Steps between C-alpha positions, in 0.01 A plus 500: 500500500812559292404815309495861616315755287667831579372848411736798486346846550724769348334834563540871569446622858349818642737662749402440864136434410399153627130540425557592136763231447285226648200609293701515177662161567159348561386640166810367325451153647141498374334162548830311532454218751587138575363391164790690343784512752636369830721799589473875435821700558490880551803735508693618806307761703213469254275725712734799531798475270850477650440757773748591772222671696467195722360685800225658293416215262561177694183342634479290819506131413185398692285775347663573163239574235745391229564163667123459539463573128758232417319247717165590342641468148643156582167384642289640216727372224573169678873523434811632675567874463835649603683834500693718744357769728637765738412365846537626858527240773622544856623852431715383206445534127541225243488456124293185538410248232155359581396155376118484522326166445136429406426362847601828667850399613773766487871422483757779480863565416673823607748633245851413614717728285395864524593732215733748669540712186140612562537507882276195543727372779424818697123470459433127525619212718692207353335159481673221689373177342456327167145384425394211278133440416338208316245498220401218263805298591740792447711633787546872441766724658374856553714809434467873429685711241855580629520148650557383143857638504605274789542141378612358837170600662305340216719194445357151531590356842481124447480248780632144504155370415390769250726665241249777430356729762261668256370469143427862412631839608248786510623861491275809492659834415497872428820473292582822308545504123862625508593166661274275294796303361613375846138413588463278197844340535464435874159334457653265245810438713294409808304246292808341345715478813219365720344266241161653574225700335503876561195727525598868473242781496591866455290814455486740204435874476659789687495581873464837674877554483503469123665158508387268222440125515530272197315192625687201355299264718602143423402141567806281444560128502805341663702551182444875529277498193191723500146365509384860542702812415313822576741719308541874531234736627160350427230403748470122490294219646649167390462140616719198433533156656794355690524121494662322795558178306690690230708670768590169664588344165737787423662479843569130450632542147726788600597424864725798565365501855713193573813716465375798703716636782371459853448815704293647782349843557638699794296737711577865433431805719200719436646795312178696461487862601297666774143382442348640815 
């Protein structure tokens, strides 16, 4: 397959209330299933909002009710469902993006860049690996919110045999309205510089701290042009189709990748705070 029907879920979230959030999301999704979409993307920490109460709100990975809900939604709707969740594993806490497939498989990516301005680095552990998943012929690099500001971490890492490591970048977020301009610009920049599609999903509404979120969820092609633009402040459920053949045609017609600078990622120390 060369097409990927992608659904962006831009929604308000109830603070630290997984049961209510899952129920409301299920209502918003309605009867959406594989007849309509291949991939449903939910915001960062869709079950709780961007909580720093990791010890109280994080659920153990093997028995997480939220992860079980994601898996059930993927099975029932016969499509991939993804979003990030506060998870406890091995005595550590992670802002973990879960990729749930219709056959029950779970893949996860732990957020690498922790938002220190909110103290996230003191409440969650840093992820240590990039994760690429595949769906309908698209290789998709997973990321979460603040990761978007770090282009080296998200940069294509071509090999001698393959100039492109991935075809789409997926980023889920709780990105506040006062910084909506950087969110929009960075989504477009990541698409343009990596010659890839970008899937960015952000929440709307206001959290318990009075911080507002504008949404601005976007589905972008490799030119940085919007197939979906969620705009400011409205709940949205929107689907558009990415075409792999169109992407490859553009990459061949505009082969900027042939002039890219070689580089390698270096290991960095874990700079998280005391998570015991």
